[in-house]
C-alpha positions as CSV (number, residue, x, y, z in Angstrom):
1,M,0.0,0.0,0.0
2,T,1.3,3.5,-0.9
3,Q,2.0,5.5,2.2
4,V,0.1,8.9,2.4
5,P,2.5,11.8,2.8
6,G,2.5,13.5,6.2
7,N,2.0,17.0,5.0
8,L,-0.6,17.6,2.3
9,Q,-1.0,21.4,2.7
10,T,-1.3,23.0,-0.7
11,I,0.2,26.4,-1.6
12,E,-3.3,27.8,-1.9
13,S,-4.3,26.8,1.6
14,H,-1.0,28.2,2.9
15,M,-1.7,31.5,1.2
16,L,-5.2,31.6,2.7
17,E,-3.7,31.0,6.2
18,L,-1.4,34.0,5.6
19,Q,-4.4,36.1,4.5
20,S,-6.2,35.1,7.7
21,L,-3.5,36.9,9.7
22,H,-4.7,40.2,8.2
23,P,-8.5,40.5,9.0
24,G,-8.9,43.5,6.7
25,A,-7.3,41.8,3.7
26,S,-9.4,42.0,0.4
27,G,-8.0,38.8,-1.1
28,D,-6.2,40.6,-3.9
29,F,-2.8,39.6,-2.7
30,T,-3.7,36.0,-2.3
31,G,-5.4,36.0,-5.7
32,L,-2.2,37.5,-7.3
33,L,0.0,34.8,-5.8
34,N,-2.5,32.1,-7.0
35,D,-2.2,33.6,-10.5
36,I,1.6,33.3,-10.3
37,T,1.3,29.7,-9.1
38,F,-0.9,28.9,-12.1
39,A,1.6,30.5,-14.5
40,A,4.3,28.4,-12.9
41,K,2.4,25.2,-13.6
42,I,1.9,26.1,-17.2
43,I,5.6,27.0,-17.7
44,G,6.7,23.9,-15.8
45,R,4.6,21.7,-18.1
46,E,6.3,23.2,-21.2
47,V,9.8,23.0,-19.7
48,T,9.3,19.3,-18.9
49,K,8.4,18.4,-22.5
50,A,10.7,20.9,-24.2
51,G,12.6,18.3,-26.0
52,L,9.5,16.8,-27.5
53,V,8.0,20.0,-29.1
54,D,9.3,22.8,-31.2
55,I,10.1,25.1,-28.2
56,L,13.9,24.7,-27.9
57,G,16.4,27.1,-29.4
58,A,16.5,30.8,-30.1
59,T,13.8,32.9,-31.7
60,G,16.4,34.9,-33.7
61,E,15.6,38.1,-31.7
62,E,17.4,40.0,-28.9
63,N,15.8,41.4,-25.8
64,V,16.4,44.8,-24.3
65,Q,19.5,43.5,-22.6
66,G,21.0,42.6,-26.0
67,E,20.7,38.9,-25.2
68,V,19.4,36.2,-27.6
69,V,15.8,35.4,-26.8
70,Q,15.1,31.7,-26.4
71,K,11.8,30.3,-27.5
72,L,11.0,29.3,-23.9
73,D,11.8,32.9,-22.8
74,D,9.2,34.3,-25.1
75,Y,6.7,31.6,-24.2
76,A,7.2,32.1,-20.4
77,N,6.9,35.9,-20.8
78,K,3.6,35.6,-22.6
79,V,2.2,33.2,-20.0
80,F,3.0,35.6,-17.2
81,M,1.6,38.6,-19.0
82,N,-1.6,36.7,-19.7
83,C,-2.0,35.3,-16.2
84,L,-1.2,38.2,-14.0
85,G,-3.5,41.1,-13.2
86,R,-6.6,39.6,-14.9
87,R,-8.6,40.4,-11.8
88,G,-7.4,44.0,-11.6
89,Q,-4.9,43.6,-8.7
90,V,-1.9,44.8,-10.7
91,C,-1.3,48.3,-12.0
92,I,2.2,47.8,-13.4
93,L,4.0,44.7,-14.9
94,G,7.7,44.7,-15.6
95,S,9.6,41.9,-17.3
96,E,13.3,41.3,-18.1
97,E,12.1,40.5,-21.7
98,M,10.3,43.8,-22.3
99,A,12.0,47.2,-22.8
100,E,9.2,49.2,-21.0
101,P,6.9,48.5,-18.1
102,V,3.2,47.8,-18.9
103,F,0.7,50.0,-17.1
104,T,-2.4,47.8,-16.9
105,P,-6.0,49.2,-16.8
106,V,-7.4,49.2,-13.3
107,S,-10.9,50.4,-13.9
108,Q,-11.9,47.1,-12.4
109,G,-10.2,46.0,-9.2
110,S,-7.9,47.7,-6.8
111,G,-4.7,48.0,-9.0
112,R,-2.8,47.8,-5.7
113,Y,0.3,45.9,-6.8
114,I,3.3,46.1,-9.0
115,V,4.9,42.8,-10.3
116,V,8.4,42.6,-11.8
117,F,9.7,39.3,-13.0
118,D,12.3,37.3,-14.9
119,P,10.1,34.8,-16.7
120,L,12.8,32.2,-17.4
121,D,16.2,32.7,-15.8
122,G,19.0,30.5,-17.2
123,S,17.1,29.7,-20.4
124,S,20.3,29.5,-22.4
125,N,21.0,26.2,-20.6
126,I,17.6,24.7,-21.5
127,D,18.9,22.8,-24.5
128,A,21.3,20.9,-22.2
129,N,18.5,20.0,-19.7
130,V,20.0,22.2,-16.9
131,S,17.6,23.5,-14.3
132,V,16.0,26.9,-15.0
133,G,13.7,29.1,-13.1
134,T,11.4,32.1,-12.7
135,I,12.0,35.0,-10.3
136,F,9.3,37.6,-9.2
137,G,8.9,40.5,-6.9
138,I,5.7,42.2,-5.7
139,W,5.6,45.8,-4.5
140,R,2.6,47.9,-3.4
141,R,1.6,51.0,-5.3
142,R,2.5,54.2,-3.5
143,S,0.3,56.8,-5.4
144,D,-3.4,56.9,-5.9
145,R,-4.9,54.8,-8.6
146,T,-5.4,57.7,-11.1
147,H,-1.8,58.8,-11.1
148,V,0.2,55.6,-11.2
149,G,3.7,56.3,-12.7
150,M,7.4,55.4,-12.6
151,D,7.7,56.5,-9.0
152,D,5.4,53.6,-8.1
153,L,7.6,51.2,-10.1
154,L,11.1,52.3,-9.1
155,Q,11.1,51.2,-5.4
156,P,13.9,49.6,-3.4
157,G,13.7,46.0,-2.5
158,R,13.1,47.0,1.1
159,N,9.6,47.9,0.1
160,L,8.8,44.4,-1.3
161,V,5.7,42.8,0.1
162,A,6.5,39.4,-1.4
163,A,9.1,37.7,-3.6
164,G,9.7,34.2,-4.8
165,Y,11.2,31.9,-7.4
166,I,10.3,28.7,-9.2
167,V,12.9,26.0,-10.0
168,Y,12.1,23.8,-13.0
169,G,14.4,20.9,-12.4
170,S,14.1,17.2,-11.5
171,S,11.0,18.5,-9.7
172,T,9.2,21.8,-9.9
173,M,9.5,23.8,-6.7
174,F,7.9,27.1,-5.7
175,V,9.7,29.1,-3.0
176,Y,8.2,32.4,-1.7
177,T,8.1,34.8,1.2
178,A,5.7,37.5,2.2
179,G,7.9,38.6,5.1
180,K,6.8,35.8,7.4
181,G,9.4,33.2,6.8
182,V,10.4,31.4,3.6
183,H,8.5,28.4,2.4
184,G,9.0,25.9,-0.3
185,F,6.4,23.8,-2.2
186,T,7.0,20.9,-4.6
187,L,4.7,20.2,-7.5
188,D,3.0,16.8,-7.3
189,P,2.4,16.2,-11.1
190,S,-0.1,13.4,-10.4
191,I,-2.6,15.8,-8.8
192,G,-1.3,19.1,-10.2
193,E,-0.8,20.8,-6.8
194,F,2.2,22.4,-5.1
195,L,2.5,20.7,-1.7
196,L,4.4,22.2,1.3
197,S,7.8,20.4,1.4
198,H,10.1,22.9,3.0
199,E,8.6,24.9,5.8
200,N,10.4,27.9,7.3
201,I,13.6,27.6,5.3
202,T,16.6,28.9,7.3
203,T,19.9,29.2,5.4
204,P,23.1,28.4,7.3
205,F,25.0,31.3,8.9
206,H,28.0,30.4,6.8
207,G,28.6,27.8,4.1
208,Q,31.3,25.7,2.4
209,V,30.4,26.6,-1.2
210,Y,31.1,29.6,-3.4
211,S,29.4,30.1,-6.8
212,V,31.0,32.4,-9.4
213,N,31.8,32.3,-13.1
214,E,35.6,32.4,-13.0
215,A,35.8,32.7,-16.7
216,Y,35.4,36.5,-16.1
217,E,38.4,36.7,-13.7
218,Q,40.4,38.8,-16.1
219,G,37.8,41.5,-15.9
220,W,37.7,41.7,-12.1
221,D,39.5,44.2,-10.1
222,D,42.3,43.1,-7.7
223,K,40.0,43.2,-4.6
224,I,37.5,40.8,-6.1
225,R,40.2,38.5,-7.3
226,T,41.8,38.4,-3.8
227,V,38.4,37.7,-2.2
228,V,37.7,34.8,-4.5
229,D,41.3,33.4,-4.1
230,T,40.9,33.6,-0.3
231,L,37.6,31.7,-0.5
232,K,39.3,29.0,-2.5
233,M,42.4,28.7,-0.3
234,G,40.6,29.1,3.1
235,R,39.9,32.1,5.2
236,P,42.0,32.8,8.3
237,G,40.1,31.5,11.4
238,R,37.8,29.3,9.3
239,E,38.4,25.6,9.0
240,G,38.8,24.2,5.4
241,R,38.5,25.7,2.0
242,M,35.3,26.5,0.2
243,S,34.3,24.3,-2.8
244,G,33.4,25.9,-6.1
245,R,29.9,25.0,-7.4
246,Y,28.6,27.0,-10.4
247,I,25.6,25.8,-12.5
248,G,25.2,29.0,-14.5
249,S,21.5,29.3,-13.7
250,L,21.0,32.0,-11.0
251,V,17.9,30.4,-9.6
252,A,19.5,26.9,-9.4
253,D,22.7,28.2,-7.8
254,F,20.8,30.4,-5.3
255,H,18.4,27.6,-4.4
256,R,21.2,25.1,-3.6
257,N,23.0,27.7,-1.5
258,L,19.9,28.7,0.3
259,L,19.2,25.2,1.5
260,Y,22.8,24.1,2.2
261,G,24.7,27.3,2.8
262,G,27.0,29.1,0.5
263,T,27.6,32.3,-1.4
264,Y,26.8,33.4,-4.9
265,L,29.0,36.1,-6.5
266,Y,28.4,38.1,-9.7
267,P,31.0,40.9,-9.5
268,P,31.3,43.8,-11.8
269,T,33.8,43.6,-14.7
270,K,35.7,46.1,-16.7
271,D,33.1,46.0,-19.5
272,K,30.2,45.8,-17.1
273,P,31.1,48.2,-14.2
274,R,27.5,48.1,-12.8
275,G,27.3,44.4,-13.0
276,K,25.2,42.2,-15.2
277,L,22.2,41.1,-13.1
278,R,19.0,43.1,-13.0
279,L,18.2,44.8,-9.7
280,M,14.4,44.7,-9.9
281,C,13.7,41.3,-11.5
282,E,16.6,39.3,-10.1
283,A,18.7,40.8,-7.3
284,A,16.1,42.5,-5.1
285,P,13.6,39.6,-5.0
286,L,16.3,37.1,-4.2
287,A,17.8,39.4,-1.6
288,F,14.4,39.7,0.1
289,I,14.2,35.9,0.2
290,A,17.7,35.6,1.5
291,E,17.2,38.1,4.4
292,N,13.9,36.4,5.4
293,A,15.8,33.1,5.6
294,G,18.6,34.6,7.7
295,G,20.9,35.3,4.9
296,Y,22.2,38.6,3.3
297,A,22.7,40.2,-0.1
298,S,25.1,43.0,-0.9
299,D,26.4,44.9,-3.9
300,G,29.8,45.0,-2.3
301,A,29.2,48.2,-0.5
302,G,25.9,47.8,1.3
303,P,22.5,45.9,1.3
304,I,20.9,45.2,-2.1
305,L,17.5,45.9,-0.5
306,D,18.5,49.6,0.2
307,I,19.2,50.4,-3.5
308,T,16.6,52.4,-5.3
309,P,16.6,51.6,-9.1
310,D,16.8,54.5,-11.6
311,T,15.3,52.4,-14.4
312,L,13.4,49.1,-14.7
313,H,16.5,47.4,-16.1
314,A,19.1,48.8,-13.7
315,R,22.0,46.4,-13.1
316,V,23.9,45.7,-10.0
317,P,26.8,43.5,-8.7
318,L,25.5,40.7,-6.5
319,Y,26.9,38.8,-3.5
320,I,24.2,36.8,-1.9
321,G,23.9,33.8,0.5
322,S,25.0,32.8,4.0
323,R,25.0,36.0,6.1
324,E,28.5,35.7,7.7
325,D,30.1,34.9,4.3
326,V,28.5,37.8,2.4
327,L,29.2,40.3,5.2
328,W,32.9,39.2,5.1
329,I,33.0,39.8,1.4
330,E,31.3,43.2,1.7
331,K,33.7,44.2,4.5
332,N,36.8,43.3,2.4
333,L,35.5,44.9,-0.9
334,S,34.5,48.1,0.8
335,S,37.6,48.5,3.0
336,G,40.2,47.7,0.3
337,G,40.8,44.1,1.4
338,H,42.7,44.7,4.7
339,N,40.7,42.2,6.7
340,L,41.5,39.1,4.7
């Protein structure tokens, strides 16, 4: 006889429990998260069968970042645009794949929220069957509904009301926080439901893994190079060296380090002095998750969550993961490396 799993709480029931903590809640926020969950199921289904349908490879176009658009990028972006805000909860949608934000009509509904997302992070690896993912952040509108503008969109990560990511790998996993702990749900394909599998995720204070693309070493400045070399050789006062683990898919690298401890680094380079990763759709949402799990995220000088973007596609260096490790990196990068 098949044993019944001990925890059968669905993500929907978990969100409703969260809503019950706020007696005045309208249900808009819960509905929005449910819409994101539905989009994740659709995208996960296509990722799973990508090799069987004509959805692998590039479209032949470039996005606003100058990167080649994969067919699954385009598909995932359309799914999110079609699924979110249909009930009038959203006033602005921003995507890594679109040059400009979309201001959605809010004649019906509250139009209370702004959603910025990377529909399919790591998609250049999809042909090799490497794990990919979705990242999203949700902010609350600051102005009244008749004057929604860029000031509502360009908010620091500290103002996030929720953030999450979905990993499409050997299983599909949805991880999110609304500021009350970080929780993970694994999709059971036999019933089509995300079930609670990782409750109250807490990342280790320090880890034994560092994740960085060392192919860009020639473009780093001396401080970054010294920091990475020290991680490899072993920090004074810390037992053992750190091991290098780099998948090349931000969501997958971050997810592994969140669970087991470790640090992800994407430093600036000579040709990308502001870094490569996008603040609003990648760095800030993951930083919000990291801090709610006991971790930390920095741009090398201070908290990622305190940075106010100047554009939707603002870029930023990123050091994120176990709190003690990232604080050590920040201290050495901002002080000139005298604490190694």
